[in-house]
C-alpha positions in Angstrom: 147.9 -38.3 62.7 149.0 -34.6 63.1 149.5 -33.7 66.3 146.7 -30.8 68.0 144.2 -32.2 64.8 140.6 -32.7 66.5 138.7 -35.8 65.5 135.5 -33.9 65.2 136.6 -31.7 62.3 136.1 -35.0 60.2 137.4 -35.8 56.9 137.2 -32.4 55.4 139.1 -31.3 58.1 141.8 -34.0 57.4 142.0 -32.5 53.6 142.2 -28.9 54.3 144.5 -29.2 57.3 147.8 -29.4 56.0 147.3 -26.5 53.5 145.9 -23.9 57.0 149.1 -25.2 58.9 152.6 -23.8 59.0 154.6 -23.4 56.0 157.2 -26.2 57.0 154.5 -28.5 56.4 154.0 -28.0 52.6 156.4 -30.7 52.4 153.4 -33.6 52.7 150.9 -31.2 50.4 152.4 -33.7 47.2 151.7 -36.9 48.8 148.0 -35.6 49.4 147.9 -34.2 46.1 148.8 -37.7 44.3 145.9 -39.5 47.2 143.1 -37.0 45.8 144.2 -37.5 41.7 143.6 -41.1 42.9 140.1 -40.6 44.1 139.4 -37.9 41.3 140.2 -39.6 38.6 138.7 -43.2 38.9 135.5 -41.1 40.3 135.2 -39.0 37.4 135.1 -41.7 34.3 132.5 -43.9 36.8 130.3 -40.8 37.0 130.5 -40.0 33.3 127.6 -41.2 30.8 130.3 -42.9 28.6 130.9 -45.6 31.5 128.1 -46.8 30.1 126.6 -45.3 27.0 128.7 -45.3 23.6 128.5 -42.9 21.1 127.6 -44.7 17.7 128.7 -42.1 15.3 125.9 -42.5 11.9 127.7 -43.4 8.7 125.9 -40.7 7.5 123.9 -37.8 8.0 121.5 -36.4 6.2 119.6 -32.8 6.5 115.8 -31.5 5.5 117.6 -29.9 2.2 118.4 -33.4 1.1 115.3 -35.4 1.6 113.1 -36.3 -0.8 109.9 -36.1 0.9 106.3 -35.6 0.1 103.6 -33.8 2.6 100.0 -33.7 4.0 99.6 -30.9 5.9 96.3 -31.5 6.9 94.5 -28.1 7.6 97.5 -25.9 7.7 95.6 -23.3 10.1 95.1 -25.0 13.5 97.3 -28.0 15.5 95.6 -31.0 14.0 97.5 -33.1 16.3 97.7 -35.7 14.6 97.7 -39.8 15.0 97.9 -43.1 12.9 94.7 -44.9 13.8 94.8 -47.9 11.4 96.4 -49.0 8.1 94.1 -50.3 5.5 96.3 -51.5 2.6 97.4 -48.4 0.7 96.0 -46.4 2.7 96.4 -44.8 6.0 93.5 -43.8 8.6 94.6 -40.6 10.2 92.8 -39.3 13.3 93.0 -35.2 13.8 91.0 -32.1 14.4 87.0 -32.8 13.8 88.3 -35.5 10.9 89.5 -38.6 10.1 91.8 -38.5 6.9 92.2 -40.9 4.7 95.4 -40.6 3.1 97.2 -42.6 0.4 100.8 -44.4 1.5 102.4 -43.8 -2.7 101.8 -39.9 -2.4 100.2 -38.6 0.7 97.2 -37.6 -1.3 93.9 -37.8 0.6 90.8 -39.4 -0.9 88.1 -37.0 0.2 85.3 -39.4 -0.8 86.5 -41.8 2.2 86.7 -38.7 4.8 84.8 -38.2 8.2 83.9 -35.4 9.0 82.7 -35.1 13.1 82.4 -31.7 14.7 81.0 -31.5 18.7 77.4 -30.0 18.8 77.4 -26.7 20.3 76.0 -26.9 23.9 79.2 -30.1 24.5 81.8 -26.9 23.0 79.7 -24.3 25.3 80.2 -27.1 28.4 84.2 -27.3 27.6 84.0 -23.4 27.4 82.7 -23.3 30.6 84.9 -26.0 32.7 87.8 -23.1 31.4 89.1 -24.8 28.3 90.3 -23.0 25.1 89.2 -22.6 21.4 91.8 -25.5 20.4 90.8 -27.9 23.2 87.2 -27.4 22.6 87.2 -29.5 19.4 86.3 -33.5 18.6 89.8 -35.1 18.5 89.7 -38.5 16.7 91.2 -41.2 18.7 89.7 -44.7 18.0 89.0 -45.9 14.5 88.0 -49.8 14.4 86.3 -51.9 11.5 83.7 -53.7 13.2 82.5 -55.5 9.9 82.1 -54.8 6.1 81.0 -51.3 5.9 80.9 -50.9 9.7 83.1 -48.8 12.0 84.0 -47.5 15.4 84.7 -44.1 15.3 85.7 -42.0 19.0 86.4 -38.8 19.4 87.6 -36.1 22.7 83.9 -34.3 21.7 85.1 -31.0 23.5 86.1 -32.8 26.3 82.9 -35.1 26.7 84.3 -38.3 24.5 81.8 -40.0 22.2 81.3 -42.8 19.8 79.6 -43.2 16.7 78.8 -46.8 15.0 78.8 -46.1 10.9 76.9 -48.2 9.0 77.2 -47.9 5.1 73.7 -47.7 3.4 73.1 -49.4 -0.5 73.4 -46.0 -1.8 76.9 -45.5 -0.2 75.8 -43.0 2.6 76.5 -43.5 6.2 74.0 -44.1 9.0 75.5 -43.6 12.8 74.3 -44.4 16.3 75.8 -42.7 19.0 77.3 -43.9 22.5 79.0 -42.9 25.7 82.7 -42.7 25.1 83.9 -42.1 28.1 86.7 -45.2 29.0 86.8 -46.0 25.5 88.7 -42.3 24.3 90.7 -40.0 26.1 89.6 -36.3 27.2 92.3 -34.6 26.3 93.9 -35.1 22.7 97.4 -34.9 24.1 96.9 -37.8 26.4 98.8 -41.1 26.2 96.1 -43.6 25.1 96.1 -46.7 23.9 93.6 -49.5 22.1 92.8 -52.1 20.2 90.4 -54.1 18.6 90.0 -57.5 19.0 87.3 -60.4 18.1 84.6 -57.7 17.9 85.5 -55.8 21.2 87.2 -52.9 21.9 90.1 -53.3 24.9 91.2 -49.3 25.9 93.9 -47.9 27.8 93.1 -44.8 28.7 91.4 -42.1 31.3 87.7 -42.1 32.6 86.9 -38.9 34.2 87.2 -35.5 33.2 90.9 -34.3 35.2 92.7 -37.6 34.1 93.2 -38.8 37.9 91.5 -42.0 37.1 93.2 -44.3 34.4 91.6 -47.9 33.5 91.6 -51.0 31.3 88.4 -51.4 29.6 86.7 -54.2 27.4 83.0 -53.0 28.7 81.9 -54.4 31.4 85.5 -55.2 32.8 87.7 -53.0 33.6 90.8 -52.1 36.4 89.2 -50.8 39.9 90.5 -47.3 39.3 90.8 -47.2 43.2 92.8 -50.1 43.7 96.7 -48.5 42.9 98.2 -51.5 42.9 96.6 -52.5 39.8 97.4 -49.1 37.9 98.7 -46.4 39.5 98.6 -43.3 37.4 99.6 -44.8 34.1 100.9 -43.6 30.8 100.4 -46.0 28.1 102.2 -46.2 24.7 101.0 -49.7 23.3 98.8 -52.6 22.8 98.1 -56.0 20.7 97.0 -59.1 21.0 99.0 -62.4 21.3 97.6 -65.8 21.8 94.8 -66.1 24.3 96.0 -62.0 25.4 95.5 -59.1 25.0 99.0 -57.3 25.9 99.2 -53.4 27.8 102.3 -51.8 27.5 103.0 -48.3 30.1 104.8 -46.9 32.6 103.4 -46.1 35.8 104.7 -44.8 39.5 106.1 -48.0 41.1 104.1 -49.2 44.1 107.4 -51.8 45.1 109.1 -48.1 45.7 106.7 -46.0 47.2 108.3 -46.8 51.0 112.2 -45.4 49.3 110.6 -42.3 47.3 109.0 -42.2 44.3 109.6 -43.1 40.6 108.5 -44.5 37.7 108.7 -48.2 35.9 107.9 -49.5 32.8 105.0 -52.4 32.6 103.8 -55.4 30.2 100.2 -56.2 31.6 98.0 -58.9 30.4 94.1 -59.8 30.3 92.3 -62.8 28.9 90.3 -62.4 25.9 87.9 -65.1 27.1 87.5 -63.1 30.6 83.9 -62.8 31.5 84.5 -61.4 34.7 83.4 -63.4 38.4 80.4 -65.5 39.3 79.5 -62.8 42.8 78.1 -60.0 42.2 81.3 -57.7 44.0 83.2 -59.3 40.9 81.1 -59.0 37.5 82.4 -56.0 36.5 86.2 -56.5 37.5 88.9 -58.2 35.3 89.6 -62.0 36.9 93.1 -62.4 34.8 94.9 -59.2 35.0 98.3 -59.2 35.7 101.7 -57.3 35.1 105.6 -57.3 35.4 108.2 -54.5 35.5 110.4 -55.1 31.8 113.9 -54.6 32.3 115.6 -52.4 30.3 119.6 -52.0 32.3 122.6 -52.2 31.7 123.7 -55.1 33.4 126.6 -55.4 36.6 127.0 -55.0 40.0 124.9 -51.4 40.2 122.8 -51.6 37.1 121.8 -48.8 35.5 118.1 -48.5 34.0 116.0 -46.8 31.6 112.9 -46.8 33.4 110.6 -45.0 31.7 109.2 -47.0 28.2 107.7 -44.6 25.3 106.7 -46.6 22.7 106.6 -50.4 21.5 106.5 -52.4 17.9 104.1 -55.0 17.3 105.5 -58.6 17.8 108.2 -59.8 15.1 108.8 -63.2 14.0 112.8 -63.4 12.4 115.3 -65.9 13.1 118.3 -64.7 15.8 121.0 -67.2 16.7 120.0 -70.0 14.2 116.6 -70.2 16.3 113.3 -68.9 15.3 112.1 -66.1 18.4 109.2 -63.8 18.5 110.4 -60.8 19.7 109.2 -56.9 20.3 111.3 -54.0 20.3 110.7 -51.0 22.7 112.3 -47.2 23.5 113.1 -46.4 26.6 114.6 -43.3 28.7 116.2 -41.8 31.7 113.3 -39.8 34.2 113.3 -36.3 32.9 115.4 -35.2 35.9 118.1 -37.6 35.8 120.7 -38.3 33.2 119.5 -37.3 30.0 119.4 -40.7 28.2 117.8 -43.5 25.5 117.9 -46.7 24.8 116.3 -49.3 22.5 115.3 -52.9 24.2 114.6 -56.0 22.7 112.0 -58.6 24.6 110.8 -62.3 23.8 107.0 -62.8 24.0 108.1 -66.5 25.9 110.1 -64.3 28.4 107.1 -62.2 28.8 104.9 -64.9 29.1 107.4 -67.0 31.7 107.5 -64.1 34.0 103.4 -64.2 34.7 104.0 -68.3 35.3 106.6 -67.1 38.4 105.8 -65.9 42.1 103.3 -63.4 43.0 104.7 -60.3 44.6 103.0 -59.0 47.9 103.4 -56.6 50.9 102.3 -57.8 54.3 101.6 -54.5 55.6 102.3 -50.6 55.0 105.5 -50.2 56.2 106.6 -53.9 55.0 109.0 -54.4 52.4 107.3 -56.4 48.8 108.3 -59.4 49.0 107.6 -63.0 46.9 104.4 -65.1 47.8 105.1 -68.6 49.2 103.7 -70.9 46.7 102.0 -72.7 49.0 99.7 -69.5 49.8 98.7 -69.4 45.9 95.2 -70.8 45.4 94.6 -73.4 42.7 93.5 -72.6 39.9 96.8 -70.6 39.2 95.3 -66.8 39.7 95.5 -64.8 36.8 95.1 -67.7 34.5 92.7 -68.5 31.0 89.9 -70.7 32.1 86.7 -72.1 30.0 84.2 -70.1 32.3 85.8 -67.1 34.7 83.0 -67.0 36.9 82.7 -70.2 38.0 86.0 -69.2 39.8 85.8 -69.7 43.7 85.6 -65.8 45.1 89.2 -66.9 47.1 91.2 -66.9 43.7 89.6 -63.9 42.5 90.2 -61.9 45.5 93.8 -63.1 45.3 94.5 -62.1 41.5 93.0 -58.6 42.7 95.3 -58.0 45.9 98.7 -59.5 43.9 98.5 -58.3 39.9 102.4 -57.6 40.5 104.7 -60.2 39.5 107.5 -60.9 41.5 110.3 -61.6 38.3 111.1 -58.4 35.9 111.3 -59.5 31.8 114.6 -59.8 31.1 115.9 -57.9 28.0 116.3 -60.6 25.0 120.0 -59.6 23.9 120.5 -59.4 27.6 121.4 -55.6 27.6 120.4 -52.5 25.1 121.0 -52.8 21.9 121.5 -49.0 21.2 122.1 -46.5 23.6 122.3 -42.7 23.5 123.1 -39.6 25.7 122.1 -36.1 24.3 120.6 -33.1 26.0 119.3 -32.1 22.9 117.2 -35.3 22.3 115.2 -38.2 24.3 114.3 -41.3 22.0 110.5 -40.9 21.5 109.2 -43.8 18.9 109.8 -46.1 16.9 109.3 -49.2 13.8 110.7 -52.1 12.5 111.6 -53.4 9.0 112.0 -57.0 9.8 114.6 -59.6 8.5 115.8 -57.6 5.5 118.3 -60.0 4.0 122.0 -59.0 2.9 123.7 -60.7 -0.3 125.5 -63.2 1.9 122.2 -64.5 3.4 122.3 -62.8 7.0 119.5 -61.1 8.4 118.7 -58.1 10.5 115.9 -56.4 11.8 116.3 -52.3 10.4 115.2 -49.8 13.3 113.7 -46.3 12.5 114.2 -44.7 15.9 112.5 -41.3 16.2 113.6 -38.7 18.9 111.3 -35.7 20.3 112.9 -33.3 18.4 112.9 -34.5 14.8 115.7 -36.6 14.3 115.0 -40.2 13.2 118.2 -43.3 13.4 118.1 -45.6 11.1 120.7 -48.8 12.7 121.0 -52.2 12.9 122.9 -55.3 14.7 124.9 -56.6 12.9 125.5 -59.9 14.9 121.6 -60.2 15.1 122.1 -63.7 13.2 124.7 -64.8 14.8 123.4 -65.3 18.4 121.3 -63.2 21.5 124.8 -63.5 23.4 126.7 -60.5 21.8 125.7 -57.3 20.3 127.3 -55.2 17.8 124.8 -52.3 16.7 125.7 -49.9 13.9 123.8 -46.1 13.2 123.7 -46.3 9.4 122.3 -43.1 9.4 120.9 -39.9 10.9 117.7 -37.9 9.6 117.1 -34.8 10.3 113.7 -34.3 8.6 112.3 -31.4 9.5 114.0 -28.0 9.5 113.0 -27.0 13.0 112.9 -29.5 16.2 109.7 -31.2 16.3 108.5 -34.0 18.2 107.7 -36.8 15.9 104.4 -38.9 17.0 104.6 -41.7 15.2 106.4 -44.1 12.5 104.9 -46.5 10.0 106.6 -48.3 7.3 104.6 -48.6 3.8 106.0 -51.7 2.0 105.2 -51.3 -1.7 104.7 -54.1 -4.4 107.0 -52.9 -7.1 107.7 -50.0 -5.9 110.1 -48.4 -3.2 109.0 -48.6 0.2 108.6 -45.4 2.0 108.5 -44.0 5.5 105.8 -42.2 7.2 106.4 -40.0 9.5 103.6 -38.8 11.9 103.9 -35.4 14.3 100.8 -33.0 15.6 101.2 -30.5 12.5 101.9 -33.0 9.5 102.3 -36.1 7.9 105.9 -36.8 5.6 107.4 -39.7 3.9 110.7 -39.8 2.9 112.7 -43.4 1.0 114.0 -45.9 3.4 117.6 -44.9 2.1 119.6 -42.5 0.4 122.3 -44.6 -1.6 123.3 -42.3 -4.3 125.2 -40.2 -1.5 127.8 -43.0 -1.4 130.2 -42.0 -4.5 132.5 -44.9 -4.2 132.7 -48.7 -3.5 134.2 -48.5 -0.1 131.9 -45.6 1.1 128.5 -47.5 -0.3 130.1 -51.3 1.5 131.0 -48.6 4.4 127.2 -47.5 5.5 126.4 -51.0 6.0 122.9 -50.7 4.7 120.9 -53.7 3.8 119.0 -51.8 1.2 122.6 -50.4 -0.6 124.7 -52.2 -2.4 127.7 -51.4 -5.4 127.2 -52.5 -9.2 130.2 -52.6 -10.1 129.5 -52.5 -13.8 127.8 -49.0 -13.5 130.1 -47.8 -11.0 127.7 -46.5 -8.5 126.0 -47.2 -5.0 121.7 -48.4 -5.9 119.1 -49.8 -4.0 119.5 -53.6 -3.9 117.7 -55.4 -6.3 118.0 -52.8 -8.8 117.9 -54.2 -12.3 121.5 -53.2 -12.9 123.5 -55.8 -14.8 127.7 -56.9 -13.6 128.9 -57.6 -10.2 127.1 -56.5 -6.7 129.1 -55.9 -4.0 127.6 -55.5 -0.3 128.6 -57.2 3.0 127.6 -56.7 6.5 131.1 -56.1 8.2 131.4 -52.8 6.3 134.5 -54.2 4.0 134.9 -55.9 1.0 138.5 -56.8 -0.7 137.0 -55.9 -4.0 136.5 -52.3 -3.4 139.7 -50.2 -3.8 141.2 -48.5 -0.8 140.1 -44.8 -0.3 141.9 -43.3 2.8 139.7 -40.2 2.8 137.2 -43.3 3.3 138.9 -44.3 6.3 137.2 -44.4 9.7 138.5 -45.4 13.2 136.7 -48.2 15.1 137.4 -47.5 18.9 135.6 -50.8 20.1 138.1 -52.7 18.2 140.8 -50.1 17.6 141.8 -51.0 14.1 141.0 -48.8 10.7 138.2 -50.2 8.8 136.4 -48.4 5.8 133.2 -46.9 7.9 132.8 -43.8 5.9 130.7 -41.0 7.2 128.5 -39.7 4.1 127.4 -36.4 3.5 127.0 -33.3 5.9 129.0 -35.0 8.7 132.2 -34.1 6.8 131.2 -30.7 7.0 129.5 -30.4 10.5 131.2 -29.0 13.9 134.0 -31.8 15.5 131.9 -34.1 17.6 133.5 -34.9 21.0 132.6 -38.7 22.3 132.0 -38.8 26.5 135.2 -40.7 27.2 136.9 -37.0 25.7 135.0 -34.9 27.5 136.0 -36.7 31.0 139.5 -37.1 30.4 139.8 -33.4 29.4 138.0 -32.5 32.8 139.7 -34.7 34.6 143.1 -33.2 33.4 141.8 -29.8 33.8 141.4 -30.5 37.2 144.6 -32.6 37.8 146.6 -29.4 36.3 145.3 -27.1 38.6 145.7 -28.7 42.0 149.2 -29.1 40.4 149.8 -25.1 39.8 147.8 -24.0 42.9 150.3 -26.4 45.3 153.6 -25.0 43.7 151.7 -20.8 43.7 150.8 -21.5 47.1 154.3 -22.7 48.2 156.5 -20.3 46.5 154.4 -17.6 47.6 154.6 -18.9 51.4 158.1 -19.4 51.1 158.7 -16.0 49.7 156.4 -14.6 53.0 158.3 -16.6 55.9 161.5 -16.9 54.4 163.2 -15.7 57.4 161.8 -19.5 59.3 163.7 -21.1 56.3 166.4 -19.6 56.8 167.5 -21.3 60.1 168.5 -25.1 60.3 166.3 -26.4 63.1 166.9 -30.0 64.8 165.0 -32.8 64.8 162.8 -31.4 67.8 162.9 -28.0 66.8 159.8 -26.9 69.2 161.0 -28.7 72.3 164.5 -27.3 71.6 163.3 -23.6 71.6 161.1 -24.1 75.1 164.2 -25.6 76.6 166.4 -22.7 75.9 163.5 -20.6 77.5 162.9 -22.6 80.5 167.1 -22.5 81.2 166.9 -18.5 80.9 164.2 -18.6 83.8 165.4 -20.6 86.3 167.7 -20.0 88.7 171.5 -20.9 88.4 171.7 -21.4 92.2 170.2 -24.3 92.0 173.0 -27.1 91.4 171.0 -29.9 91.5 168.7 -28.9 88.5 170.4 -30.7 86.3 171.8 -33.6 88.3 171.3 -37.1 87.4 170.1 -38.2 90.7 167.6 -35.1 90.9 164.3 -36.6 90.4 163.1 -33.0 89.2 165.1 -33.2 86.2 163.3 -31.8 82.7 160.2 -30.2 84.2 158.8 -27.4 81.7 156.6 -25.9 84.3 157.6 -23.3 87.1 156.0 -21.3 89.6 156.4 -17.8 90.4 154.7 -15.9 93.1 152.1 -13.7 91.4 151.3 -10.3 91.3 148.5 -8.2 92.2 147.6 -5.3 90.4 150.3 -2.4 92.1 153.1 -4.8 92.0 153.2 -6.3 95.0 153.7 -10.1 95.5 150.0 -11.8 97.0 150.9 -13.1 99.9 147.7 -15.6 100.1 148.1 -17.4 97.4 148.8 -21.0 98.2 152.1 -21.2 95.5 155.5 -21.1 96.2 158.7 -20.9 94.4 159.6 -23.9 94.7 159.6 -26.3 91.6 156.4 -28.6 91.1 157.1 -32.4 90.8 157.5 -34.1 87.7 154.9 -33.4 84.8 154.0 -36.6 83.3 152.4 -34.6 80.6 154.2 -31.9 78.4 152.0 -29.4 76.9 153.3 -28.0 73.8 
């Protein structure tokens, strides 16, 4: 410990003190510098996003002017807020401003005879204006469309912030009649609000808001609904998707986590379910309540001692059936992001439907008191039959059972990711993942199947990716970003994606934004001009046709050998140095080309490179600052360095002063038998202001007794 250092100065004082002391103490700084570097380097590496997010460089980058696209612009004057409502064969039913468009997937041309036009009534629009809404908001944006039967449709719209539904019935002459019903709880008020619906067995299930302010969120199948006053059921949710599976209807959403409220505010991703056969409770107070509503957390995180979570779900796919590791699984893919005020990261996770169902069979979660932790419910306290399960007649359930399910909707265990970790992660200040669609089980020539993921962002970029190890098992992943597609000239949020498979024709990717609908091919194989470049794309849609010397879609009617490999290399392909790419995961050179615009763009530096550069700059600044300060202080205090000090220069100088002050007449001062030796403190009669000795003082000229401590 440095003499004279006060403990109150803390660790900061301990670090700064050596630089504030006399220049002679600068000799200890190199050791401190080493300690600082040892602290800075690992912490910098630990805090960088590169420590958990791998930057997968796309094999190809496609710019807007390189796309072969078709566009449906809508009305072209105002924002339509397009939403894909339903896929009906070769038609897309798009909800928009006062209109439902029927668009062909082949060429994106509208079938005008199937257009539904529905404007809000003048009195509804006037009331909307009186409530302070704008002209654009006080329109009728169609948000629900379901086919109730042959020639019968259910259509719901925002109707100038007064939701309304119409039941259309086609007549013999081809015209339609309709009846109107209240749409509150079935359709949102605001066209920009996140809501979801699914039509199952003649009944509409909706997840939306039920009031003008958008604060009362509900999951409803009339007349059953969640209690908007019970924050344990739904707590300010944003719905992203819904579908039916087996005996249940599932809802996916993000909400403020009730189990985290004692520690602050945090948003978690949820999956909730209700039974299709739920008819409410037999008791009067439960007649309008779900008896089977339960929810679980979705865990999309990087595993480790301190997992890094992607907490906010943005989109999910429907259920996909595929072979993974030699076994058939039913899974869904979902897009997650970090909170807006956190590290800007996005991820794609997969979840098995089996794991989701198993979670609902686990322990319930509860909070005993307002200030208690959320803990699992003891199994002995759970009533029978199990709350939340599907029964033949829910109205025969005991009141205790229904009350338990209402007060314990949250399950204790979270749903784990199918592959044990995110399939793909990206960190970027420019965009976040928003939507995705999957072309399932696309097969390579060697028989291996992969799911092709198309992942959209909120600035108009689409990533096409695969997991090359999907067919080998679920414990390892090796994602490859095949292509980065910049679909628009200017950044624009992508609201939805759809794959249009065409028999005998080229399949297309449908891109939906608020203002337009665009279609592009699923691949751009022709942009690879060599065998190694074509195979190196690792695109299951593309193959190299040796006889024609061209890269084209797999299945094209061309003769000659066809070369394709999921690994990205093929021994018959001639090696080309210009196609050589360094793979940091394997630290070997592979033939993985970056095709197109990526060769012309600015260099892209990884997060690891940035962390190394910042750390190196910090260390260099410390070294240069130390040397400069040392030389400057030595120049200013050069006379001190000219002396040759003994091992105790400070004490020696004090002893010299003492020798000059002690009277020489005392010969016993330095005798060995004298008990008053080495006393550094002497007394003198103090003088008053007139210079005379003060006779009233109690001190004398004798030496003090030996001091036990020497105050330096």
